[in-house]
N, C-alpha and C positions, 0 to 999 in steps of 0.2 A: 164122541163129545168134541165140540169145536175147540181147537186150541186157543189159549189166551193170546191176545195181541202182544207182541214183543218189541217194545220200543228201545231196549238196550240189550247189551250182550254180556258184560262181565258180571254184574251183580245179580241180575235176575234172569238172564238168558233163558227165554222161554216163559218168558214173562219176565173110676176104675182103679184102680190101684193094682200093685204088683202081686198081691196076695201075701206080701211080706209085712204089710201093715205100715201105714204112715200116719202118725197122729195128726189130728187137725191142726194142732199147734205148730207142727213142723211144716205143714203145707201152706200155712199162712203165717210164717215166722215174722214176728214184729220187727219193725225197723231197728229198734234198740238191740234186738238179738243179733241182727245182721251186722250192726256196727261193732258189737262185741266180738264177732267172729272175724273181723278184719285181720288179715294175716301179716301185713307189712308195716312195721314201725316206720315212722316218718324218715325219709331219706334212705331207705333200703329197698331192695328189689326182692319180691317174693320169688321163690324157686321151688322146684319139685324134688330136688335131690336125685339120687340114682333112679333111673327108669327101669321098668320091667320089660322083658322081651318075651314074645310068644309066637310060635308058628301058627298062622291062621290063613287058610286058603293059599294064595300065591305068595304070601309075604311072611317075613318075620317082623312083627309089628313092635315098635317101641312105644310104650305108653306109661303114663303116670297113673297111680292109683292111690286114692286117699279115702279115709273113712272106714267105718266098720264093714267087715267082710260079709255080714249077714243083713246089711241095710238094703233098702230099695236102691236101685241103680240109676245113676245119672250119667249119660255119655255126652261129652262135650267135644264138638268138632270144629276145628279151625279152618281158615281159608287160605288163599294166596294173596300177597306174599307174607304170610304169617306162620305161626307154629303154635305148639301147645301153650306157650307162655301168654297167649291172649287170655287164658283162663287161670293164670297164676293167682289172681286175687278172687276169682269166683269159686274155684274148687274147694279151698278151705272153708268157705262159708257154707257150702252144701254139705261138706263132711261134718261140720259142727252141728248141722241140723239132722244128722243121722244117716246121710246118704253114703253109699259106696260110689265113689266118683271115678270114672274112667276117662282119661284124656289121651287119645292116641295121636301119634304123628301119622298124617295121611301118606299115601305112597309118594315117594320122591322127597320126603321131608325127614329131617332129624335122623333118628337111629332106625327107622323102618327100612327094610331091605327086601328085595325080591329074592325068593328062594332059589330060583333058577336063572342062569344067565340067558337062557333061551326064551324067557317070557318077554313078550312085547312090553315096552315101557309106555303103557297106554294110559292116557289121562281122561278118557271119555267118562261121562257121568255114571253109566251103569257099572263100570268096573270099580269105581271108587265106592259106590253104594254097596256092592256085593262084598268088597273088602271089609266093611264094617259089620255086615251080617256074619261073615266068617269069623271076625274077632269075637262077636257075641257068642257064637257057637264054641269057639276055643276056650272062652272064659266061663262057659256054661251059664250064660245070662239069657233068660227067657224073654224078659221085657225090660224096657228102660224108658225113662224120660230123656228126651234129646234136647240139648241146647246148642245152637250152632249159628254161624254166619258165613257168608261168602261161599266158597266151595263146600264148606261144611254144612251150610244151610240147604244148599241144593241136595246134598247127600241125604240129610235128614228128611227133607221133603219127599224124596224118592222112597225112602224106607217107610215113611208114614203113609204114603199113597198106595204103595204096592204090597207092603208087608205090615199092615196095621196091627196084626196080632202080636208084633214085637214091640209096639210103641204104647206107652202109657200116656204120654203127652209130648207136645212139640213146642219149642220156643225157637222161632225162625226170624232172624234179622232180615228185614226188607221183604218178607212175604213169600210168594210162590215163585220158585226159581227154576223149575224143571225146564230143560231145553227142548226146543223143537227146531231142528236144523233147517227144515223147509221154511218155516216162518222167518228165521234169521236171514235168509237170502234176500228178503225185501229191503231195499235201500231205506235208510233213515234220513231225517232232516240233517243238514250239514252240521249243526251244533252238536247233535247226538253222535254223528260219525266222528267228529273231532275228539270227543271224549274217549273214543276207543283207539287212539293213535297207537298204543302199544300192541293191540291185537293185530293191526295191519303190519306193524314192525315185525312181530313174531311170524307172520306169514312168509317172510323172506329169509333166505339163508344169511343175508347180512344181519338181520335182526337176531337170528339164532346165535350167530357168532358174537354179536354185541351183548346178548344176555349172558352167554357163557363167560365172557371176559369181564363184564361189569355188573354182575348180578347184585352185589352188595349196594352199590350206589343206585342202580336201577330200582331196586325194591325200596330203598329209603325214599326215593322220589315218589313212588306210589303211596307209601305211608303218608307223606306230606300232603299229596293232592287229595287222597281219600279221606283224610282227617285234618282239614286245614286249620282247625282251632286247637288241636291237641299238641301241646308243647312237650312231646316225648323226648327223653334224654338219649344221648348216644348209647348209654349203657342199656337202656330198654330196647333199643333197636338191635344192638349187637348181640344181646341175649337170644333173640329170635333169629338173627342173621346166620348164626352158626348152623342152623338147620338147613340153610340153603346150600351148604357144602356137600349135602348128600350126593353120591355119585350118579343117581338117577334123576336128580332134580330138574335139570335143564330138559332132558328128554320128556319127562312127564308133563312139565309145564307147556312146552312147545306143542306137544301132541294135543293137549287139552284145548288150546286155542285154535289150532289148525282144524281139529275135528269139529269144533263148533261151527266153523265157517265152511265145512264140507271140503276142505283142502287136504284132509288126511282121512283115511278110512279107520274104522275101529276093528274089532275082532268079531268073527261070526258068532262066537259063543254068547255075545250080548245082543244079537240082532232082535230076538223076540222081545226082550225087555225094552230095548230102545223103541221098538214099534209101539208098544203099549204106552211108553212115556210120551211119545210124540202126540198121542191123542189127548194129552192134558188131563190126566186122571185127577179126580177130586181127592181131597184130604179130609177124612171124617174124624180123625182123632182130636181130642181137645188141643187147641192151638192158641198160643199168644204170639202175635207178630210185634216185633220191636223195630223202631226206627229212631235214628239219631237226628237231632234238629240241625246238625251241621255235617251231614254225610256228603262228602265230596265225590264219592263214586256215583255213577248213574243209578238212579232209583226212582220209583214212582213217588209222586206227591200224594199222600194219603193212600188208602187201601181200596178205593173204588174199582180200580182196574183188575184186582185179583180177589176181591172179597168173596165172590161166588165160588171160588175154588175150594174154600174151606166150608164144609157142610156140617161140621160138628160144633161143639162148644168153642167159642172164639172170642178173643179180645185183642184190640189193637192199641198199642201204647207208643207215644212219641216221647223220647227221653230228651229233656232239654238241658241247656248249659254248655252248648258248643260241642256236643257229642258227635263224633264222626263215624267212619265205617267200621272200625275195630271196636264195636260197641261193648263187648264183654271186658275188654282191657280198659276202656275209657270210662265205663260206668258199671263196675263189677257188682256193686250193691244192687242196682236195679235189675241187672241181668240175673243175678242169683235169685232175687225175689220172684222174678217171672218163672224160673224153673221150679221154685217151691210152690208157686200158685197154680201152675197149669194142671197138675193132676187132680185138683179139686174144682176145676173150672166147670161151671154148669151152663147148659144151653140157655 
């Protein structure tokens, strides 16, 4: 299959039911019900409380869990530079609709740790995707609805494309994000290259040292540029910024961006999966693609460039009102509704 043209690198780089039963009323939960499920009183920040930890694959994964243990499962995946709190107002809405909601810290974030000091601190896409499959196995989750953005959306796209038997439906911010490193080698127009200044910064040892020293302010700058109309508070940022103090954070982030540019190698154990991903596999599971109308991170305008990659039931939604890159945190009601809608999506 011919790979999708790849005009950017950070956001899209590379461009049924569970058997547990979900009532139709849950799958298309009315807006009034979502409003009633809103978790945060005015002026406060939602939080997850104490997290759970489980050994899964190469990691001891820190994750939040909400909702009934016997409910259909929704897995919510964050990106960089964000953490599980992007879903602090989404998860309670889904739990109120009867879902068992799992929100894990990706490798290099929060309370997630590598089990062995000898394991490579690898940020390549295949490694992150297989982390989530290992988590599902550890938690004895057969299938789930996925809702995700940024790194998380790439991860969910990979699972949906390569392991569709594990996926009930997919909500992916900004569409098809699977990497093809060969296509990334092609130069972009100057304005597009300019948008990736930090990726080139990370390619240098100076940039690595700068990120190590200044990751708090660096990531706050990314939040501002990726969501230029979102007036997030210092408290909102600091709640997530604590996750960047993970001892493996810098190694994983730097490797992720250097690997994308073919400046760092991955691990041989992922070679076959990466070869299949480079071919641009289609995604056949029910999918809703979301986009914010004020996304400051590089992204496609409309879905024409990647629409053909989604061969199953599909819907594309632009969320208006100055919504930026961290769509689940900026528009939690709309994001939660998409997760509720996707399992019932028809062709």
